[in-house]
N, C-alpha and C positions, 0 to 999 in steps of 0.2 A: 371213912377216908378213902379217897380214890387211890388206886394202885398206880405207882410211878414206874413206868416202863423205861427200858433203856432207850427206846426210840424217842420218847418224850424228852428225856435228858439230852439226847443227841441233837434233836431239833432245836431245843432251847440254846444249846451251846453254839449251834450254827447261826442262830439269830443274834446272839449277844456277844459271842466270843469269849465268854467267861469259862472258868474251869468246870470240869464235870461235877466235882463235889459241890461247888457253889450252885450249879444249876439244879442238882438233885435236891439240895436243901431248900432252894427257893420254891420248887414245885411242891415239895412236902408241906412247906409252910402255907402255901396258897391252895392246898387240897387239889393239886393238879391243874389249876386254872392257868393256862399258858400265858394269856395277856397280863394277868396279875403278877405272874412270876417274872415276866419281862420288866414290868413296872418296878417290882421290888428290887431286881438286880440293878436297874438304872439308879434307883434311889440310893442303894448301897454304894454304887460306883461314885455318885456325887459326894457322898460322905467320905469315901476313901480319897477322892481327888482333893477335897477341901482340906483334909488332914495333911496331905502330902504337898500342898501348894506352896508352903513356906520353904520346902527343901530346894537346894540349889540345883538347877538343871543347866549345866554348861557344856555337857557333852552332846552327842547327837549326830546329826548328819546334814549335809547340804546335798540336795538332789535336783535334777532337771528333768522335765518332760517336754518333748518336742511334738508339735502337732503333726498330723498325718501328711499335710501338704508342705511341711518343713519351713513354713513361713511364720510360725509363732513358737515361742518357748516360754515356759514358766520355770522359775528357779525358787527354791524354798529352803529355809533353815528351820529344822525342828529339833528342839533340844530335849535331852533326857539327862538323868543323873549320872549314868555310867557309860563308859565306852562299850561295855559288854552288851547292854541293851541296844545300843546304836547299831550293833551287828546282828541283832535279832531279826529273823525273816518276817515275823509278824509286824514288827515296828517298821521295817522297810516297806512292806506292803501298805501299811497305813499312810506313810509319806507319799507313796506313788498315788494312792487314792485321793489324797488332798490335792496333789498336782493336777490330776484329772478334773477335779471339781473346779480348780482355779481356771483352767483353760476353757471349761464349758460355761462357767458363770461369770468370769471376769470381775471379781469383787474389787472394790477400791481400797480396802484396808483389811488388816487382820481381823478387826472387830466384825466387819461385814462378812468375811470369809467364814467365821465361826457360825454364822446363822444359815449358811448355805447347806443344801442337802448333800451329805456324803454318799448316801445310797438310799434305798427305799425305806430303810429303817431308822437312820440316824441323820441328824445334822452333823456338821464337822465337830462342833463343840461336844455334842453327845458322844460321838465316836472317840474323841480325845479322852473324855471322862471314863468311857468303857476301857480304853487302852491303859489308863492309869490303874484301874482296878485289876485288869487282867495281868499286866506285866509287873505291877507293884512299885513303879517309880513315877515321880512327878515328871511331866513332859509338857512342853509349851511350843506353840507355833510362834516363832520369833519374828519372821519377816518373809516376804516373797516379792517377786517382781515378774511382770509379763513384758516380753519384748517381741515386737512384730517386725517382719521384714526379712531380708536376706541375712541369715545368721550362721554362726558357728558356735558350738557349745563344747565344754570340756569339764569333766569331773576328775579331780585329782585325789589320790590316796583314799579311795573308797568313801568319798564324801567329806573330806576335810576342807576342800576348796572347790568352788564351782564358778565357772566363767561363761558369760554369754557375750559375744561380739556381734555387732550389727554393721553391715556393709551397704554401700551404695554402688551398684554396678548393673550391667545388663542381665536380665533374667536368664537369657540363653547361656551366658557365660557362667552364671551362678550355679547352673546345674551340671557343669563339667567336673570331671575328676581333678583336673589341674587346679581349678579354683577351690575345690573342697580341701585339697592338700594345703594350699596357701592359707585358707581361712583357719584351718586347724592349727597351723603353725603360729598364727597370730594369737589364737586362744591359748596355746601353750606358752607363748611369750608373756601374756598377761598373768597367767598363773605362776610362772616361774620367776618373773621379775616384776612384782606388783608395784604400781605407781598410782598416784591419786588422780592424774589428769591425762586427757587424751593428747592435747597439743598445747602450744604456747597460748593460743587464743582462749583456751578454756581455763587457764589459771586466773582465779579471781584477782581483781586489781588490788584489794587490800592485802592479799597474801604476797603479791609481787612487791608491793611497797614495803611491807614488813621485812622481806628478804633483802631488799636493797638497803634498808636501814641497818640491818645486821652486818651486811658486807662493808658498808661505809664505816661503821664503828670499828670493825676489825682492822680495816686499812689505817684508820687514824690512830689506832692503838699500837701500830707497828712503827717503831722509831725510824725505820728506813723511809717511811712515807711522810715524815714530819714536815719536810720542806717542799713537798709536791703541791702544786696548785690544785684547786678544786676541779678544773676541767680535766686534768690528768687522772684524778681519782675517779671521775665520772666514767672515763674510758675503761679504767680498770674494773669498775663495777659491771659494765656491759660484758666484759669478758667472763667475769665470774658468774653472772646471771646465766650465761650460756651453759655453764656446768650445772646450775640449778635445774634448768629445763631438761638437760640430759638425764638427770637423776629422777625427775618427777613427771615427765611427759612420755607417754608411750611412743609417739612418733619420733621423738628425739633420741630414744634409747638405742644403744648398739643392738643389732639383731642377734639374738642368742645363738643361732646356728651359723652365723657368718658375721663376726663382730667388726669386720672392716667396713660394714655398711650399717646405716641406721634402719630402724623399722620403716620409716618413711621412704627410704631409698629402696627397701625390699618391696614395699607396696608399688612404687613406681615401676620397678623392674618387672614385677609380675604383670602389671597392667599392660606394659609395652609388649611383653611376650604373648599375652592373650589378645592383644589388639583392641583394648577397650580402656575405659576409665574405671578405676577402683578407688573408693574412699572408705576409710574406717569412720563410721558415723558416731558410734559410742561403744562403750563396754561396761559390763557390770560384773563385779566379783564379790562373792560371799566367802568369808573364811569362818569355819565352824568355831563358835564360842568367842569370836572376836569381841573384846571389850567386856566380856561377862566375868563375873566373879567365879573363880574355880572352887569346886567342892573339895574341902580338906577335912578328912575324917580319919581317925585312927582305925586301922584295920581290925585290931582286937576289939575295939568298941563296937564296930559294925557287926562283927560276929556275935557279940554278946546281945546286941539288939535283935538280931535274927533269932537267936536261941530263946530270948525272952518274949518274942512275938511283938516287938515294938516296930 
């Protein structure tokens, strides 16, 4: 049997990211054959990942990577089972590596992303499996987005919320410190006061009609409005719809740093001050674990599982 040296174990660990003992065991079982040891660890990683796949992964992180020219950004949500792992440096490095792959290869879906090369050794899916084996928790790539153009980005709470805002303005203005401050303020607004729509025009017609129907029903159920004609009720609906837009559209919101003006007015005031036109084109926000089932497990039971090797 070939002698297993510390360097061989170290090289295998650098290649696979697996623990020292796992690497030594794999080399021993393959009689020091490096490639066979890599294959064995990958097979074991797949088995571990399959076993853990049913476990709920609703923690994790939202992260963003901006291209060198500042005109493209990728945002991703990667889920793990516990908040502890979400703070792990190895896990965060893995997430940044995926973001780099996204910007370089621009996949159209998570399924396509999983087939892309993560590095010279792994595809993204192979790397995910390896991470499950190394860290010991189920983890999933839930979603990602790529946005191109004049952008501002913001990550809140060490990865609980991520925001990308796209603007339309002069390139020369976009590179100024004044615009950068303004754009960051808008990204902070999106994160701090989340809304589903950009402006009135972006509210779907069916959503608007449903809201009008609800308001009309509320008005008719109020005895004070029993004798009011339909045209008066229609005018009352218009007023109340304005409140709906204020609560659901970014442009209509009170600006968080100066609530006497709306976000739209803040945009116009900044554009005037910079002598140009500025338009918010779109925004995207990811909230970690949004809509996912949370993992609920008794702490004592979890300790028992660890003790018993489950």
